[in-house]
Every structure is written in C-alpha cells, then in structure tokens.
C-alpha positions as CSV (number, residue, x, y, z in Angstrom):
1,M,0.0,0.0,0.0
2,S,1.4,3.5,-0.9
3,E,2.1,6.1,1.7
4,Q,-0.4,8.4,0.0
5,L,-3.2,5.7,0.3
6,R,-2.4,5.3,4.0
7,S,-2.6,9.0,4.5
8,L,-6.0,9.3,2.7
9,Q,-7.5,6.4,4.6
10,S,-7.0,8.4,7.8
11,Q,-9.0,11.3,6.4
12,E,-12.6,12.2,6.0
13,R,-13.6,13.4,2.5
14,S,-13.3,17.2,2.3
15,V,-13.4,20.0,-0.2
16,T,-11.1,22.8,0.6
17,A,-8.9,25.5,-0.9
18,A,-6.0,24.0,-2.7
19,V,-2.6,24.8,-1.3
20,T,0.8,24.6,-3.1
21,G,3.0,21.8,-1.7
22,D,0.1,19.6,-0.4
23,E,1.6,16.1,-0.5
24,D,-1.9,14.6,-1.0
25,L,-1.9,16.2,-4.5
26,G,1.1,14.0,-5.5
27,P,2.4,15.2,-8.9
28,F,-0.1,18.1,-8.9
29,A,1.4,19.6,-5.7
30,L,2.8,22.7,-7.5
31,L,-0.3,23.5,-9.5
32,P,-2.7,25.3,-7.0
33,G,-3.0,29.0,-7.8
34,V,-3.2,31.1,-10.9
35,W,-1.0,30.6,-14.0
36,A,-1.1,33.2,-16.8
37,N,0.8,34.7,-19.7
38,E,0.4,38.3,-18.4
39,P,2.4,40.1,-17.2
40,H,5.6,38.1,-17.7
41,L,5.1,36.0,-20.9
42,P,2.4,37.7,-22.9
43,G,1.4,36.2,-26.2
44,R,3.1,32.8,-25.7
45,G,-0.1,30.9,-26.5
46,W,-0.6,29.6,-30.0
47,N,-3.5,27.7,-31.5
48,M,-4.0,26.0,-34.9
49,I,-7.3,24.4,-36.1
50,A,-8.7,23.3,-39.4
51,L,-12.4,23.9,-39.9
52,P,-14.9,22.9,-42.6
53,F,-15.4,26.0,-44.8
54,G,-17.1,26.6,-48.1
55,P,-15.7,29.8,-49.8
56,P,-18.1,32.3,-51.4
57,E,-19.4,31.7,-54.9
58,G,-16.8,32.7,-57.4
59,A,-13.8,32.1,-55.2
60,T,-10.8,30.7,-57.0
61,F,-9.6,28.6,-54.0
62,R,-12.0,25.9,-52.8
63,P,-10.4,23.4,-50.4
64,A,-13.7,23.2,-48.4
65,Y,-11.7,23.9,-45.2
66,R,-9.8,26.8,-43.7
67,L,-6.8,26.8,-41.4
68,L,-7.3,29.2,-38.5
69,L,-4.4,30.3,-36.3
70,H,-4.5,32.3,-33.0
71,Q,-2.0,34.0,-30.8
72,Y,-3.5,34.1,-27.3
73,N,-3.2,34.9,-23.6
74,E,-4.5,32.4,-21.0
75,R,-5.4,32.2,-17.4
76,L,-5.4,28.7,-15.9
77,I,-6.7,28.5,-12.3
78,F,-6.4,25.6,-9.9
79,S,-8.4,26.4,-6.8
80,L,-10.2,23.6,-4.9
81,V,-9.1,20.1,-3.8
82,D,-11.5,17.3,-3.1
83,K,-9.7,14.8,-0.9
84,A,-10.3,11.1,-0.1
85,V,-12.9,10.6,-2.8
86,P,-13.9,7.0,-2.4
87,N,-14.5,4.4,-5.1
88,R,-15.7,1.3,-3.4
89,G,-14.4,-2.1,-4.4
90,I,-13.3,-5.5,-3.1
91,G,-10.2,-7.6,-3.5
92,P,-9.8,-11.3,-4.2
93,V,-11.0,-13.8,-1.6
94,A,-8.2,-15.0,0.7
95,D,-8.8,-17.6,3.5
96,G,-12.5,-17.2,3.0
97,V,-12.4,-13.5,3.5
98,T,-13.3,-10.9,0.9
99,P,-11.3,-7.8,1.7
100,N,-12.3,-4.2,0.9
101,A,-10.1,-2.6,-1.8
102,D,-11.4,1.0,-1.9
103,Q,-9.7,3.4,-4.3
104,L,-9.3,6.9,-2.9
105,L,-8.8,9.8,-5.3
106,V,-7.7,13.4,-4.9
107,A,-9.3,15.8,-7.3
108,L,-7.9,19.2,-8.2
109,D,-10.3,21.5,-10.1
110,Y,-9.3,23.9,-12.8
111,E,-10.8,26.6,-14.9
112,Q,-9.2,27.6,-18.2
113,G,-9.9,30.9,-20.0
114,I,-8.3,32.0,-23.3
115,N,-8.6,35.3,-25.2
116,Q,-7.1,35.9,-28.5
117,L,-4.6,38.6,-29.4
118,V,-4.6,38.0,-33.1
119,G,-6.5,35.6,-35.4
120,E,-5.8,34.8,-39.1
121,D,-7.1,32.2,-41.4
122,F,-6.5,31.0,-45.0
123,P,-8.5,31.1,-47.1
124,S,-9.7,34.3,-45.5
125,S,-13.2,33.9,-44.1
126,G,-13.8,37.1,-42.2
127,L,-14.5,34.9,-39.1
128,A,-11.1,34.9,-37.4
129,G,-12.4,37.0,-34.5
130,Q,-11.4,40.3,-32.9
131,P,-8.5,41.1,-30.5
132,G,-9.4,40.3,-26.9
133,G,-12.3,38.0,-27.9
134,A,-12.9,34.9,-25.9
135,I,-12.0,31.7,-27.8
136,H,-12.0,29.0,-25.1
137,H,-13.4,28.3,-21.7
138,E,-13.0,24.9,-20.0
139,P,-13.8,23.8,-16.4
140,G,-12.4,20.4,-15.4
141,L,-10.6,18.2,-12.9
142,F,-7.1,16.7,-12.5
143,L,-7.3,13.3,-10.6
144,N,-4.5,11.8,-8.6
145,M,-5.5,8.2,-8.3
146,S,-4.5,5.4,-6.0
147,D,-5.0,1.7,-7.0
148,P,-5.0,-0.6,-4.0
149,L,-4.9,-3.7,-6.3
150,N,-2.1,-2.4,-8.5
151,E,-4.1,-3.4,-11.6
152,D,-3.9,-0.1,-13.6
153,S,-1.0,1.3,-15.6
154,V,-2.3,4.9,-15.1
155,D,-2.1,7.1,-12.0
156,I,-3.4,10.5,-13.1
157,A,-6.5,11.6,-15.1
158,R,-7.9,14.7,-16.6
159,L,-11.7,15.4,-16.9
160,A,-12.6,18.3,-19.2
161,T,-15.8,19.8,-20.4
162,I,-16.0,22.2,-23.3
163,P,-18.9,24.4,-24.2
164,H,-18.8,23.3,-27.9
165,G,-20.5,20.1,-26.5
166,D,-17.5,17.8,-25.7
167,S,-16.6,15.9,-22.6
168,V,-13.1,14.3,-22.4
169,L,-11.4,11.7,-20.2
170,G,-7.7,11.5,-20.6
171,L,-5.5,9.1,-18.5
172,G,-1.8,8.8,-18.1
173,T,1.2,9.0,-15.8
174,A,3.4,11.5,-14.1
175,V,7.2,11.7,-14.0
176,V,9.6,14.0,-12.2
177,E,13.0,14.6,-13.8
178,D,15.9,16.9,-13.1
179,G,16.5,19.6,-15.7
180,P,14.4,21.0,-18.6
181,P,11.8,19.0,-20.5
182,T,12.3,17.2,-23.7
183,V,9.6,18.6,-26.0
184,P,8.8,16.1,-28.8
185,P,7.9,17.2,-32.3
186,V,4.2,17.0,-33.3
187,N,2.9,16.0,-36.7
188,A,0.3,18.7,-37.2
189,L,-0.7,17.8,-40.8
190,P,-3.9,16.0,-41.6
191,L,-3.8,12.2,-41.5
192,G,-5.3,10.4,-44.4
193,V,-3.9,12.7,-47.2
194,D,-0.5,13.0,-48.9
195,Q,1.4,15.2,-46.4
196,D,3.8,16.7,-49.0
197,I,2.8,20.3,-48.6
198,E,5.0,21.3,-51.6
199,A,3.3,18.8,-54.0
200,N,-0.2,18.4,-52.7
201,P,-2.4,21.4,-53.6
202,Y,-5.0,20.3,-51.1
203,L,-2.6,21.4,-48.3
204,A,-2.3,24.9,-49.7
205,P,-3.5,26.5,-46.4
206,Y,-0.7,24.8,-44.5
207,R,1.9,25.7,-47.2
208,H,0.6,29.3,-46.9
209,F,1.5,29.6,-43.2
210,H,4.7,27.5,-43.7
211,D,6.0,30.0,-46.3
212,N,4.6,33.0,-44.3
213,P,4.7,32.0,-40.6
214,F,1.9,33.4,-38.6
215,R,3.1,36.5,-36.8
216,S,6.5,35.7,-38.4
217,L,6.9,33.0,-35.7
218,F,4.4,30.1,-35.9
219,D,5.0,27.4,-38.5
220,P,2.3,24.7,-38.8
221,T,4.8,22.1,-39.8
222,D,6.8,22.5,-36.5
223,P,4.2,23.7,-33.9
224,T,6.2,22.9,-30.8
225,A,9.3,24.8,-31.9
226,L,8.2,27.9,-29.9
227,L,8.2,25.9,-26.7
228,E,11.9,25.1,-27.2
229,V,12.6,28.7,-28.0
230,A,10.8,29.8,-24.8
231,N,13.2,27.5,-22.8
232,E,16.4,29.0,-24.2
233,G,18.5,30.7,-21.5
234,V,16.1,29.5,-18.7
235,D,17.7,27.6,-15.8
236,I,15.1,24.9,-15.3
237,I,16.2,22.7,-12.4
238,R,13.4,20.2,-12.2
239,T,10.4,19.3,-14.4
240,T,7.2,17.4,-13.5
241,K,5.7,15.9,-16.7
242,L,2.0,15.1,-16.8
243,E,0.8,13.1,-19.8
244,F,-2.9,12.6,-20.6
245,D,-4.3,10.5,-23.5
246,S,-7.9,9.8,-24.3
247,T,-7.0,6.8,-26.4
248,V,-5.6,4.6,-23.6
249,S,-7.4,2.3,-21.1
250,T,-11.0,3.6,-20.5
251,G,-10.4,7.1,-21.8
252,G,-12.5,8.7,-24.5
253,I,-14.4,11.7,-25.8
254,S,-18.2,12.1,-26.0
255,N,-19.7,14.8,-28.2
256,I,-23.1,16.2,-29.0
257,P,-24.7,15.0,-32.3
258,F,-23.8,18.1,-34.4
259,I,-20.1,17.7,-33.5
260,V,-20.1,14.0,-34.4
261,R,-21.7,14.6,-37.8
262,Q,-19.6,17.7,-38.8
263,A,-16.2,17.6,-37.2
264,N,-16.0,14.9,-34.6
265,A,-13.5,15.4,-31.8
266,S,-12.2,11.8,-31.6
267,E,-8.9,11.9,-29.7
268,M,-7.0,14.1,-27.2
269,K,-3.4,14.0,-26.1
270,S,-1.8,16.6,-23.9
271,T,1.4,17.0,-22.0
272,F,2.0,19.5,-19.2
273,W,5.5,20.4,-17.9
274,I,5.6,22.0,-14.5
275,Q,9.0,23.7,-14.3
276,E,11.0,24.8,-11.3
277,V,13.2,27.7,-12.5
278,R,16.2,29.1,-10.7
279,R,16.4,32.9,-10.6
280,E,19.6,34.9,-10.7
281,D,19.2,35.7,-7.0
282,G,19.1,31.9,-6.2
283,G,15.3,31.8,-5.6
284,T,12.8,29.7,-7.5
285,D,10.0,30.6,-9.8
286,L,7.4,28.3,-11.4
287,R,6.5,28.0,-15.1
288,L,4.0,25.8,-16.9
289,Q,4.2,24.6,-20.5
290,Y,1.9,22.4,-22.5
291,V,1.2,20.9,-25.8
292,Q,-2.3,19.6,-26.7
293,V,-3.4,17.8,-29.8
294,V,-7.1,17.1,-30.4
295,Q,-8.0,15.2,-33.6
296,L,-11.0,16.5,-35.5
297,D,-12.4,14.0,-38.0
298,F,-14.2,15.3,-41.1
299,F,-14.2,14.6,-44.9
300,P,-13.4,11.3,-46.6
301,R,-9.8,10.1,-46.5
302,F,-7.7,10.3,-49.7
303,D,-5.6,7.2,-48.8
304,G,-8.4,4.7,-48.7
305,G,-8.1,4.2,-44.9
306,P,-11.1,3.8,-42.6
307,G,-13.0,6.7,-41.2
308,R,-12.5,10.3,-42.0
309,I,-9.4,12.6,-42.4
310,K,-8.0,13.5,-38.9
311,W,-7.2,17.2,-38.6
312,P,-4.9,17.9,-35.7
313,H,-6.0,20.9,-33.5
314,V,-2.8,22.0,-31.8
315,S,-2.4,24.3,-28.8
316,I,0.8,25.3,-27.1
317,N,1.6,27.7,-24.3
318,T,4.2,28.9,-21.8
319,M,3.0,30.6,-18.6
320,T,4.2,31.6,-15.2
321,K,2.5,31.2,-11.8
322,V,1.3,34.7,-10.9
323,D,-0.6,34.0,-7.7
324,E,-0.6,31.2,-5.1
325,T,-4.2,32.0,-3.8
326,P,-7.1,32.5,-6.3
327,V,-10.1,34.3,-4.9
328,P,-13.4,32.2,-4.9
329,G,-16.0,33.8,-7.3
330,P,-19.8,33.4,-7.7
331,G,-21.0,29.8,-8.1
332,G,-17.8,28.3,-6.7
333,Y,-15.6,29.4,-9.6
334,S,-12.3,31.1,-9.0
335,V,-11.2,34.5,-10.2
336,M,-8.0,36.4,-9.9
337,A,-7.9,39.2,-7.3
338,S,-8.0,42.6,-8.9
C-alpha cells in the first residue's frame, strides 16, 4: 500500500482551498494558484485548427476547409481540492475473507480561459475574430489516483468539459525529472492525405503559413518549436511531466450530435511540464508549458483508410505562476484578485 493511500485512509472526505505543496496532491502539488501569460510572458499561447469552410461563390480557391491560427493569452486557475474521494471495491478472496479494496482519489479542479490577441485564417473567411475576444473556456478536474490492487497502468487523469459540446477523459502517468523538459515534435498535418505540402495542392493553407509564418513566428509544420525557443536561456532545475491520453485504457471523448456529424473530436493527447526555475538571486519561480493535440475528423480520407481525415487541432503555451491563492468567485468558480 502506498504512503499516499495510507494518508488518505485516515482522512474524511473534504473539499477545501488547494494549497501549493500539499503532499496529497502528489504530482499536482505545485499547481494550486493562478497561471497566466500576463504580465511576464504575454502572447506565448498559439492555437491552430482546421475547420470545414465553403468559400463564397466565385472564389478561385475551394479546399472546403480553412486553417485558423490564433496567438493568445491564457489564465489557468487551480483552486479547490476534493480529498479522499472513495470508489468502493473488493479484492480477491483469501482464506474465506473478501477484503475491501477501496480506491481513494484526490481531485484538483481547474478553470481555463483563453482570449485571442490576433487571429488569421486561410483562405480568409472574415471569421477569425477580434483582438481580446474569448476563444476558449474549460472547467475540469485533474485526478491523482490510487489503485490498492495495482491493476492499472495509469495514475493520473484529466476530466474536461468544453462548451462546444464535448466531454473528455484522458488518462496517463506523471514523471519528475531533473533539468528541462524534452519537447517532442508533433505531426500537425492532416492524417489520411498526402502530407507533402509542396506537391499536394489540397494542403495549400498549411503551405501558406509555412511560407509565411503566422506573426512571423508560428510554422504549422513545426508547432512545438516555440516551446523550445521559450526555454532557451532559462535555468530549469526540475520538471514534472503530466501526460494525458484519451485513447488509452478507458479514456475517450463524448460529443453532441452536431459535432459527431460535422467535425468529430475523436482523440485528445496533452502533456504539461511544471518547471521549477532558478532565478539569478538563487530563488525559484514556477513555469508551466503544455502541448495539446485534439483530432477532429471530417471529410473522406484520400488514402483509402477507414474513417475520415484526422485534422490535428494543436495548442501550445508557456506561462508563469502569478498568484498562489485565487479568490473564490460566484458559483464556486475562481477568479484572480484585482
């Protein structure tokens, strides 16, 4: 039995304000508080999404989709912890006795809000949005899970709900390593078509932003490059990596009917890197980076494979922790103190 499970067994279930360093949070111990781009790292959030789109009559370019990119600022708030959440179970019979084998979870709630700085799409639709406009809102939970029977290969989970009509369960593992993170490359081109952007005219929107990087910085063929750039010259002494994947174990995504018919969100994979950064004065600051890829399925594949083309919706960001204690707002939500 793990030390965390022993600790939780001695507690009554409780919902309280989350506190940084709480050992019951396990790999989430550094998350409570407010993470944001402003004021230290403005404009480090980047978003790319392909969307079904029929250009106006008479348009010379008709791919039936547009590629939309955003530069954004984010506020990500972890505020409440629900401890010793019991899932009841029993273990195998031994000596005629059926023992209890209850799972006890610790849930850390979050609320994510994203506002765009600039939006641009190709072909141009006039629908890219205005500076300052809200482009994402997401309440959810991070779960630190015990397994008294040691049967599962996952120990953390993420539950997310999105106002478009999606509900996501991603499962995974947490790892703590010395030094900076290793940021893997991401294939952000659609799956099910020839991915040669030079030769395949169907990928003209991707070639457009490859030849003319969005904001002179973001290239859709290498979307995680800006995370590596953000780490240059930063003394990262320790990294906690959190990986969530909706395609493993019992994970998955449920969507409302319109989403399923038109552009079905079928998979989500996300990695968060909580970074402890050494300052010049010897103190420590906290940064948070992530990459998230959601596959949107629409239009028949060109390669004869099953299902529809998978269009990667990619989001990346680099933020700092700006407040340890968020202020509870109406309805139990959390807001930053003014």
